[in-house]
mmCIF file of the C-alpha atoms, coordinates in Angstrom:
data_MODEL
# 
_entry.id   MODEL 
# 
loop_
_atom_site.group_PDB 
_atom_site.id 
_atom_site.type_symbol 
_atom_site.label_atom_id 
_atom_site.label_alt_id 
_atom_site.label_comp_id 
_atom_site.label_asym_id 
_atom_site.label_entity_id 
_atom_site.label_seq_id 
_atom_site.pdbx_PDB_ins_code 
_atom_site.Cartn_x 
_atom_site.Cartn_y 
_atom_site.Cartn_z 
_atom_site.occupancy 
_atom_site.B_iso_or_equiv 
_atom_site.pdbx_formal_charge 
_atom_site.auth_seq_id 
_atom_site.auth_comp_id 
_atom_site.auth_asym_id 
_atom_site.auth_atom_id 
_atom_site.pdbx_PDB_model_num 
ATOM 1   C CA . MET A 1 1   ? 10.103 93.382  50.020 1.00 0.00 ? 1   MET A CA 1 
ATOM 2   C CA . MET A 1 2   ? 9.618  95.585  53.095 1.00 0.00 ? 2   MET A CA 1 
ATOM 3   C CA . THR A 1 3   ? 6.801  97.902  54.009 1.00 0.00 ? 3   THR A CA 1 
ATOM 4   C CA . PRO A 1 4   ? 7.309  101.437 55.333 1.00 0.00 ? 4   PRO A CA 1 
ATOM 5   C CA . GLU A 1 5   ? 5.879  100.212 58.647 1.00 0.00 ? 5   GLU A CA 1 
ATOM 6   C CA . GLU A 1 6   ? 8.504  97.459  58.873 1.00 0.00 ? 6   GLU A CA 1 
ATOM 7   C CA . VAL A 1 7   ? 11.236 99.999  58.125 1.00 0.00 ? 7   VAL A CA 1 
ATOM 8   C CA . GLY A 1 8   ? 9.973  102.200 60.942 1.00 0.00 ? 8   GLY A CA 1 
ATOM 9   C CA . GLU A 1 9   ? 9.758  99.294  63.369 1.00 0.00 ? 9   GLU A CA 1 
ATOM 10  C CA . TYR A 1 10  ? 13.312 98.254  62.561 1.00 0.00 ? 10  TYR A CA 1 
ATOM 11  C CA . ALA A 1 11  ? 14.732 101.783 62.766 1.00 0.00 ? 11  ALA A CA 1 
ATOM 12  C CA . GLU A 1 12  ? 12.967 102.436 66.066 1.00 0.00 ? 12  GLU A CA 1 
ATOM 13  C CA . SER A 1 13  ? 14.359 99.189  67.487 1.00 0.00 ? 13  SER A CA 1 
ATOM 14  C CA . LEU A 1 14  ? 17.849 100.716 67.366 1.00 0.00 ? 14  LEU A CA 1 
ATOM 15  C CA . PRO A 1 15  ? 18.973 102.506 70.551 1.00 0.00 ? 15  PRO A CA 1 
ATOM 16  C CA . GLN A 1 16  ? 18.203 106.238 70.707 1.00 0.00 ? 16  GLN A CA 1 
ATOM 17  C CA . VAL A 1 17  ? 16.572 106.380 67.266 1.00 0.00 ? 17  VAL A CA 1 
ATOM 18  C CA . LYS A 1 18  ? 13.635 108.764 67.149 1.00 0.00 ? 18  LYS A CA 1 
ATOM 19  C CA . ARG A 1 19  ? 10.996 109.298 64.498 1.00 0.00 ? 19  ARG A CA 1 
ATOM 20  C CA . LYS A 1 20  ? 10.613 112.802 63.077 1.00 0.00 ? 20  LYS A CA 1 
ATOM 21  C CA . GLY A 1 21  ? 9.336  114.206 59.811 1.00 0.00 ? 21  GLY A CA 1 
ATOM 22  C CA . THR A 1 22  ? 5.718  114.145 58.722 1.00 0.00 ? 22  THR A CA 1 
ATOM 23  C CA . ALA A 1 23  ? 3.058  111.460 58.501 1.00 0.00 ? 23  ALA A CA 1 
ATOM 24  C CA . SER A 1 24  ? 3.649  111.104 54.760 1.00 0.00 ? 24  SER A CA 1 
ATOM 25  C CA . GLN A 1 25  ? 7.457  111.423 54.944 1.00 0.00 ? 25  GLN A CA 1 
ATOM 26  C CA . PRO A 1 26  ? 8.642  110.043 58.257 1.00 0.00 ? 26  PRO A CA 1 
ATOM 27  C CA . ALA A 1 27  ? 12.342 110.029 59.018 1.00 0.00 ? 27  ALA A CA 1 
ATOM 28  C CA . TRP A 1 28  ? 14.388 108.380 61.734 1.00 0.00 ? 28  TRP A CA 1 
ATOM 29  C CA . TYR A 1 29  ? 17.282 110.081 63.463 1.00 0.00 ? 29  TYR A CA 1 
ATOM 30  C CA . VAL A 1 30  ? 19.912 109.252 66.048 1.00 0.00 ? 30  VAL A CA 1 
ATOM 31  C CA . HIS A 1 31  ? 21.348 112.236 67.946 1.00 0.00 ? 31  HIS A CA 1 
ATOM 32  C CA . ASP A 1 32  ? 19.471 114.519 65.504 1.00 0.00 ? 32  ASP A CA 1 
ATOM 33  C CA . ARG A 1 33  ? 21.364 113.008 62.566 1.00 0.00 ? 33  ARG A CA 1 
ATOM 34  C CA . LEU A 1 34  ? 19.449 111.371 59.720 1.00 0.00 ? 34  LEU A CA 1 
ATOM 35  C CA . VAL A 1 35  ? 19.527 107.587 59.467 1.00 0.00 ? 35  VAL A CA 1 
ATOM 36  C CA . VAL A 1 36  ? 16.687 106.871 57.025 1.00 0.00 ? 36  VAL A CA 1 
ATOM 37  C CA . ARG A 1 37  ? 13.786 108.791 55.467 1.00 0.00 ? 37  ARG A CA 1 
ATOM 38  C CA . LEU A 1 38  ? 10.747 107.605 53.544 1.00 0.00 ? 38  LEU A CA 1 
ATOM 39  C CA . GLN A 1 39  ? 10.838 109.537 50.266 1.00 0.00 ? 39  GLN A CA 1 
ATOM 40  C CA . ASP A 1 40  ? 7.593  108.037 48.967 1.00 0.00 ? 40  ASP A CA 1 
ATOM 41  C CA . LEU A 1 41  ? 5.681  104.811 49.595 1.00 0.00 ? 41  LEU A CA 1 
ATOM 42  C CA . GLN A 1 42  ? 8.254  102.742 47.691 1.00 0.00 ? 42  GLN A CA 1 
ATOM 43  C CA . THR A 1 43  ? 11.515 104.652 48.169 1.00 0.00 ? 43  THR A CA 1 
ATOM 44  C CA . LEU A 1 44  ? 13.784 105.205 51.150 1.00 0.00 ? 44  LEU A CA 1 
ATOM 45  C CA . VAL A 1 45  ? 16.754 107.523 51.372 1.00 0.00 ? 45  VAL A CA 1 
ATOM 46  C CA . ILE A 1 46  ? 19.382 105.949 53.629 1.00 0.00 ? 46  ILE A CA 1 
ATOM 47  C CA . ARG A 1 47  ? 22.606 107.557 54.833 1.00 0.00 ? 47  ARG A CA 1 
ATOM 48  C CA . VAL A 1 48  ? 25.586 105.305 54.179 1.00 0.00 ? 48  VAL A CA 1 
ATOM 49  C CA . PRO A 1 49  ? 29.317 106.006 54.262 1.00 0.00 ? 49  PRO A CA 1 
ATOM 50  C CA . LEU A 1 50  ? 30.710 106.648 50.796 1.00 0.00 ? 50  LEU A CA 1 
ATOM 51  C CA . SER A 1 51  ? 33.354 104.010 51.559 1.00 0.00 ? 51  SER A CA 1 
ATOM 52  C CA . GLU A 1 52  ? 30.595 101.373 51.909 1.00 0.00 ? 52  GLU A CA 1 
ATOM 53  C CA . ARG A 1 53  ? 28.230 102.552 49.191 1.00 0.00 ? 53  ARG A CA 1 
ATOM 54  C CA . GLU A 1 54  ? 29.745 100.787 46.170 1.00 0.00 ? 54  GLU A CA 1 
ATOM 55  C CA . SER A 1 55  ? 29.951 97.421  47.919 1.00 0.00 ? 55  SER A CA 1 
ATOM 56  C CA . LEU A 1 56  ? 26.324 97.767  49.024 1.00 0.00 ? 56  LEU A CA 1 
ATOM 57  C CA . LEU A 1 57  ? 25.254 98.578  45.455 1.00 0.00 ? 57  LEU A CA 1 
ATOM 58  C CA . ALA A 1 58  ? 27.296 95.674  44.074 1.00 0.00 ? 58  ALA A CA 1 
ATOM 59  C CA . ALA A 1 59  ? 25.902 93.196  46.599 1.00 0.00 ? 59  ALA A CA 1 
ATOM 60  C CA . TYR A 1 60  ? 22.265 94.273  46.132 1.00 0.00 ? 60  TYR A CA 1 
ATOM 61  C CA . PRO A 1 61  ? 21.894 95.903  42.690 1.00 0.00 ? 61  PRO A CA 1 
ATOM 62  C CA . ASP A 1 62  ? 18.106 95.462  42.604 1.00 0.00 ? 62  ASP A CA 1 
ATOM 63  C CA . SER A 1 63  ? 17.639 96.893  46.086 1.00 0.00 ? 63  SER A CA 1 
ATOM 64  C CA . PHE A 1 64  ? 19.595 100.157 45.897 1.00 0.00 ? 64  PHE A CA 1 
ATOM 65  C CA . GLY A 1 65  ? 20.477 102.964 43.538 1.00 0.00 ? 65  GLY A CA 1 
ATOM 66  C CA . VAL A 1 66  ? 22.123 106.367 43.534 1.00 0.00 ? 66  VAL A CA 1 
ATOM 67  C CA . PRO A 1 67  ? 20.328 108.939 41.385 1.00 0.00 ? 67  PRO A CA 1 
ATOM 68  C CA . PRO A 1 68  ? 22.421 111.881 40.155 1.00 0.00 ? 68  PRO A CA 1 
ATOM 69  C CA . ARG A 1 69  ? 21.099 114.204 42.879 1.00 0.00 ? 69  ARG A CA 1 
ATOM 70  C CA . LEU A 1 70  ? 22.581 111.912 45.562 1.00 0.00 ? 70  LEU A CA 1 
ATOM 71  C CA . GLU A 1 71  ? 25.946 111.109 43.955 1.00 0.00 ? 71  GLU A CA 1 
ATOM 72  C CA . ALA A 1 72  ? 27.894 113.627 46.040 1.00 0.00 ? 72  ALA A CA 1 
ATOM 73  C CA . HIS A 1 73  ? 26.144 112.658 49.275 1.00 0.00 ? 73  HIS A CA 1 
ATOM 74  C CA . HIS A 1 74  ? 26.473 109.819 51.771 1.00 0.00 ? 74  HIS A CA 1 
ATOM 75  C CA . LYS A 1 75  ? 23.126 108.395 50.657 1.00 0.00 ? 75  LYS A CA 1 
ATOM 76  C CA . VAL A 1 76  ? 21.463 105.646 48.656 1.00 0.00 ? 76  VAL A CA 1 
ATOM 77  C CA . GLU A 1 77  ? 17.900 105.054 47.625 1.00 0.00 ? 77  GLU A CA 1 
ATOM 78  C CA . ALA A 1 78  ? 16.315 101.738 48.587 1.00 0.00 ? 78  ALA A CA 1 
ATOM 79  C CA . TYR A 1 79  ? 13.432 100.488 46.471 1.00 0.00 ? 79  TYR A CA 1 
ATOM 80  C CA . LEU A 1 80  ? 11.021 98.803  48.865 1.00 0.00 ? 80  LEU A CA 1 
ATOM 81  C CA . ASP A 1 81  ? 9.110  96.914  46.183 1.00 0.00 ? 81  ASP A CA 1 
ATOM 82  C CA . GLN A 1 82  ? 12.348 95.192  45.074 1.00 0.00 ? 82  GLN A CA 1 
ATOM 83  C CA . ALA A 1 83  ? 14.661 95.332  48.077 1.00 0.00 ? 83  ALA A CA 1 
ATOM 84  C CA . GLU A 1 84  ? 15.599 92.316  50.117 1.00 0.00 ? 84  GLU A CA 1 
ATOM 85  C CA . PRO A 1 85  ? 14.703 93.004  53.765 1.00 0.00 ? 85  PRO A CA 1 
ATOM 86  C CA . GLN A 1 86  ? 18.161 91.979  54.991 1.00 0.00 ? 86  GLN A CA 1 
ATOM 87  C CA . ALA A 1 87  ? 19.713 94.444  52.527 1.00 0.00 ? 87  ALA A CA 1 
ATOM 88  C CA . VAL A 1 88  ? 17.580 97.315  53.830 1.00 0.00 ? 88  VAL A CA 1 
ATOM 89  C CA . ARG A 1 89  ? 18.380 96.386  57.427 1.00 0.00 ? 89  ARG A CA 1 
ATOM 90  C CA . ALA A 1 90  ? 22.102 96.205  56.591 1.00 0.00 ? 90  ALA A CA 1 
ATOM 91  C CA . ALA A 1 91  ? 22.003 99.683  55.028 1.00 0.00 ? 91  ALA A CA 1 
ATOM 92  C CA . ILE A 1 92  ? 20.102 101.084 58.016 1.00 0.00 ? 92  ILE A CA 1 
ATOM 93  C CA . ASP A 1 93  ? 22.718 99.523  60.308 1.00 0.00 ? 93  ASP A CA 1 
ATOM 94  C CA . LEU A 1 94  ? 25.502 101.220 58.315 1.00 0.00 ? 94  LEU A CA 1 
ATOM 95  C CA . ALA A 1 95  ? 23.673 104.535 58.570 1.00 0.00 ? 95  ALA A CA 1 
ATOM 96  C CA . TYR A 1 96  ? 23.077 104.096 62.282 1.00 0.00 ? 96  TYR A CA 1 
ATOM 97  C CA . ASP A 1 97  ? 26.734 103.266 62.957 1.00 0.00 ? 97  ASP A CA 1 
ATOM 98  C CA . MET A 1 98  ? 27.874 106.279 60.934 1.00 0.00 ? 98  MET A CA 1 
ATOM 99  C CA . GLN A 1 99  ? 25.435 108.734 62.482 1.00 0.00 ? 99  GLN A CA 1 
ATOM 100 C CA . ARG A 1 100 ? 25.581 107.775 66.161 1.00 0.00 ? 100 ARG A CA 1 
ATOM 101 C CA . ARG A 1 101 ? 29.211 108.828 66.542 1.00 0.00 ? 101 ARG A CA 1 
# 
């Protein structure tokens, strides 16, 4: 389990990542490109390459999901009340690597 505060601390530890968004829905960007956004207190939306998404879902089925509205996008939802912290950090790392290019 991770808290929204821990997510923010981890995201902001990555080079050039900046917090944007609102107090209730913060988001973290690198070069003005979304890395991760807090959807609600228990759900993150994380950018991940489509080529990596299925393996991430298979490795951590309780941590991530893809609702129908995100199927066509390079995104997953992470469920903070169930997610393993290392899984969330791994997904954020994938997003960061994809977005910083």
